[in-house]
Backbone bond lengths (Angstrom), bond angles and torsions (degrees), N, CA, C in turn:
res aa  C-N    CA-C-N  psi(-1)  N-CA   C-N-CA  omega(-1)  CA-C   N-CA-C  phi
1 M - - - 1.513 - - 1.576 108.13 -
2 I 1.373 114.74 -29.43 1.518 115.24 -176.50 1.537 105.86 -76.89
3 D 1.356 113.90 -33.51 1.475 111.74 175.44 1.523 116.87 -61.46
4 A 1.275 112.83 -37.09 1.495 128.00 171.38 1.463 110.55 -52.48
5 A 1.308 115.20 -52.98 1.305 124.14 178.39 1.565 120.55 -57.93
6 I 1.459 105.63 -43.24 1.420 116.47 178.37 1.619 106.74 -59.70
7 E 1.310 116.80 -53.94 1.388 120.65 177.41 1.417 120.42 -60.82
8 A 1.418 114.03 -29.25 1.480 116.28 179.22 1.584 113.44 -83.32
9 T 1.274 117.28 -9.29 1.465 125.64 -174.92 1.617 107.51 -76.81
10 R 1.368 115.84 107.14 1.366 114.85 176.67 1.533 116.70 -68.13
11 P 1.328 125.68 158.19 1.393 121.51 177.36 1.493 123.63 -53.26
12 N 1.366 110.32 -27.12 1.437 114.10 177.74 1.566 109.21 -107.72
13 G 1.295 114.01 19.87 1.568 117.74 177.53 1.404 116.35 -109.83
14 L 1.310 116.73 171.58 1.516 115.66 -174.91 1.571 102.21 -106.47
15 F 1.412 110.60 141.81 1.411 122.43 180.00 1.558 110.43 -64.54
16 L 1.316 116.89 -39.20 1.445 119.99 178.08 1.486 111.95 -59.36
17 S 1.372 115.37 -40.37 1.500 116.70 179.75 1.359 113.69 -65.74
18 S 1.474 117.05 -39.58 1.513 118.31 176.44 1.425 111.27 -58.35
19 C 1.381 120.67 -47.47 1.414 125.57 179.43 1.540 109.28 -58.53
20 D 1.251 119.38 -42.24 1.506 123.24 178.13 1.504 108.82 -62.83
21 M 1.274 123.20 -45.33 1.471 124.72 176.48 1.427 114.99 -64.04
22 L 1.415 115.18 -27.76 1.448 119.88 174.16 1.452 116.95 -90.01
23 N 1.279 115.80 13.34 1.473 129.83 179.98 1.560 110.88 47.77
24 V 1.448 113.36 52.06 1.483 119.93 164.68 1.464 104.46 -77.39
25 E 1.361 115.51 124.88 1.446 126.42 -174.27 1.490 110.84 -58.95
26 E 1.316 120.43 -46.11 1.529 124.92 175.38 1.571 112.05 -58.23
27 A 1.317 118.02 -37.17 1.378 122.34 179.07 1.556 105.93 -70.83
28 K 1.285 121.16 -49.45 1.448 119.92 174.94 1.548 115.36 -53.78
29 T 1.269 122.20 -35.98 1.410 128.01 170.12 1.508 110.13 -56.93
30 I 1.283 112.10 -62.16 1.487 117.17 179.80 1.542 115.94 -53.00
31 M 1.419 115.36 -46.50 1.423 117.53 176.43 1.479 116.37 -66.31
32 K 1.355 122.76 -21.92 1.413 126.68 170.72 1.507 110.89 -69.08
33 W 1.376 111.85 -41.11 1.514 115.27 178.88 1.536 107.14 -64.50
34 F 1.317 120.93 -46.56 1.412 122.11 -179.17 1.607 112.35 -54.32
35 N 1.305 110.80 -37.69 1.478 113.20 -172.20 1.567 112.42 -74.89
36 K 1.484 113.02 -12.19 1.390 120.12 172.72 1.484 116.07 -98.27
37 F 1.427 115.13 -0.83 1.447 122.95 -175.09 1.525 107.16 -76.48
38 Y 1.364 114.31 136.45 1.542 123.29 178.55 1.497 102.56 -101.82
39 S 1.336 113.83 130.07 1.475 124.50 170.57 1.423 112.93 -108.82
40 L 1.289 123.90 123.23 1.400 129.54 177.67 1.500 112.56 -99.04
41 N 1.217 120.03 123.21 1.519 120.24 -173.46 1.641 107.33 -107.37
42 G 1.327 117.70 -10.06 1.529 116.51 -178.81 1.460 111.14 88.05
43 I 1.266 122.86 -3.18 1.520 123.17 -179.64 1.474 114.85 -94.02
44 D 1.422 119.96 -49.90 1.421 122.70 175.13 1.504 109.46 -131.59
45 T 1.311 115.99 75.91 1.521 121.00 -173.58 1.434 113.44 -104.72
46 E 1.306 121.71 7.37 1.500 122.40 -177.92 1.536 112.63 -57.81
47 A 1.338 119.31 -48.76 1.379 120.86 177.17 1.543 112.75 -61.25
48 H 1.349 120.99 -35.84 1.419 124.21 -176.74 1.555 104.32 -76.00
49 E 1.337 120.24 -37.21 1.409 121.97 175.06 1.464 114.85 -58.52
50 I 1.311 116.47 -42.46 1.462 126.17 178.06 1.663 106.98 -60.21
51 R 1.273 112.96 -49.10 1.477 119.95 -174.86 1.534 108.20 -66.10
52 T 1.424 118.27 -45.16 1.384 122.49 175.08 1.555 116.93 -58.00
53 V 1.423 116.47 -44.18 1.312 115.89 176.16 1.570 115.62 -69.30
54 S 1.296 116.86 -29.85 1.518 122.65 179.50 1.623 107.04 -69.26
55 M 1.395 109.71 -41.71 1.476 109.79 -179.79 1.547 107.81 -72.82
56 W 1.203 128.53 -31.17 1.422 129.71 175.89 1.443 112.35 -64.13
57 D 1.344 118.04 -34.48 1.493 126.41 -174.94 1.551 106.97 -77.47
58 D 1.265 118.23 -22.04 1.460 121.64 173.68 1.494 109.86 -77.73
59 G 1.387 112.20 115.01 1.455 117.32 -174.92 1.556 116.29 -59.27
60 N 1.344 114.06 -35.90 1.438 114.80 173.80 1.535 115.02 -59.99
61 M 1.382 112.54 -44.92 1.563 116.68 -178.75 1.499 109.56 -67.50
62 K 1.392 116.34 -37.14 1.470 120.13 179.80 1.609 107.94 -57.54
63 A 1.301 114.75 -43.18 1.565 117.56 -177.43 1.577 107.49 -73.86
64 T 1.258 117.30 -34.23 1.435 114.56 173.80 1.495 113.86 -64.42
65 I 1.236 119.86 -48.59 1.386 127.10 175.52 1.633 115.42 -51.39
66 N 1.420 110.32 -51.10 1.429 113.82 176.68 1.504 113.64 -66.85
67 N 1.260 122.24 -32.64 1.415 130.34 177.71 1.483 108.34 -64.72
68 F 1.322 117.58 -47.61 1.356 122.81 -177.91 1.575 108.51 -65.55
69 M 1.282 117.69 -43.17 1.568 114.84 178.10 1.422 113.44 -66.04
70 N 1.356 117.89 -39.26 1.517 123.08 174.81 1.565 107.31 -58.09
71 N 1.308 119.90 -49.28 1.511 121.18 -175.33 1.617 110.36 -61.35
72 L 1.258 118.46 -19.53 1.464 121.19 -176.73 1.477 107.42 -72.58
73 N 1.243 124.19 -14.29 1.389 130.52 175.52 1.597 110.63 60.44
74 L 1.319 112.66 44.20 1.414 120.51 -178.11 1.541 116.06 -97.72
75 G 1.351 111.68 -2.79 1.455 122.20 -173.94 1.509 111.56 96.64
76 I 1.378 116.18 -10.29 1.509 118.85 -178.17 1.465 106.91 -78.31
77 V 1.395 118.07 127.53 1.392 120.52 -176.49 1.531 110.81 -110.15
78 G 1.519 117.34 -7.41 1.434 118.80 -178.75 1.577 104.06 -178.38
79 I 1.347 108.58 158.57 1.398 117.83 172.99 1.514 110.30 -123.27
80 N 1.283 121.65 140.37 1.439 124.44 175.68 1.561 103.40 -130.19
81 V 1.397 116.27 135.91 1.362 126.99 178.00 1.480 107.45 -116.21
82 S 1.468 114.45 132.83 1.340 126.75 179.95 1.649 106.95 -117.97
83 K 1.150 116.91 144.37 1.552 120.36 176.84 1.531 110.02 -108.43
84 K 1.321 114.15 135.51 1.421 119.31 179.45 1.388 108.38 -145.63
85 A 1.361 115.83 137.49 1.494 121.31 173.34 1.524 115.67 -57.39
86 F 1.331 117.74 141.49 1.541 114.28 179.40 1.501 110.42 -65.64
87 D 1.290 116.67 139.92 1.465 122.76 174.02 1.531 105.48 -132.32
88 E 1.404 117.98 119.27 1.436 120.72 -179.33 1.509 110.27 -53.33
89 T 1.328 118.25 -38.17 1.539 119.94 -174.20 1.430 109.41 -63.77
90 D 1.312 129.84 -10.50 1.349 129.38 177.71 1.542 111.61 -87.03
91 L 1.330 120.45 -5.04 1.401 122.37 177.96 1.560 112.21 -80.29
92 P 1.322 121.67 140.25 1.471 119.75 -178.59 1.549 114.46 -53.40
93 A 1.289 115.01 151.87 1.375 122.24 -173.27 1.566 110.19 -65.46
94 R 1.365 118.76 -32.99 1.347 124.18 -174.05 1.603 111.36 -67.25
95 I 1.284 119.73 -13.50 1.372 121.18 -178.53 1.600 110.91 -73.92
96 S 1.269 116.86 128.62 1.467 117.24 -175.97 1.577 111.56 -79.33
97 E 1.253 114.08 161.25 1.592 121.72 -178.85 1.488 106.41 -54.65
98 S 1.339 118.90 -44.41 1.441 122.23 -171.87 1.565 108.60 -63.58
99 Q 1.430 116.58 -38.79 1.432 121.36 177.73 1.527 110.57 -65.12
100 K 1.350 113.61 -38.42 1.537 118.51 -177.86 1.550 108.81 -60.23
101 D 1.301 120.21 -33.34 1.433 124.17 -176.37 1.442 114.07 -79.34
102 C 1.176 118.02 -5.83 1.603 121.72 -177.26 1.531 108.62 -69.12
């Protein structure tokens, strides 16, 4: 099946997509994960911020996140989140007034 996916993948196509179209089970699992993946772009993140904060406030999720980061073996032993009200004076001086109004 993988050989068929290799041959079916166009030069400008994604191998994972070809595997998914050919019903390779592992590809289906990966594609399902990507469909649940959240992407933050910094433009309209308020809903994601609320979700992230509520996840962090959940003790089980906090432990899961810390465990995940620890298992990456990046030298991170834990994460702590603190909440602070926005203060425009905390922005870097190089940000123009028009950018601050966004």
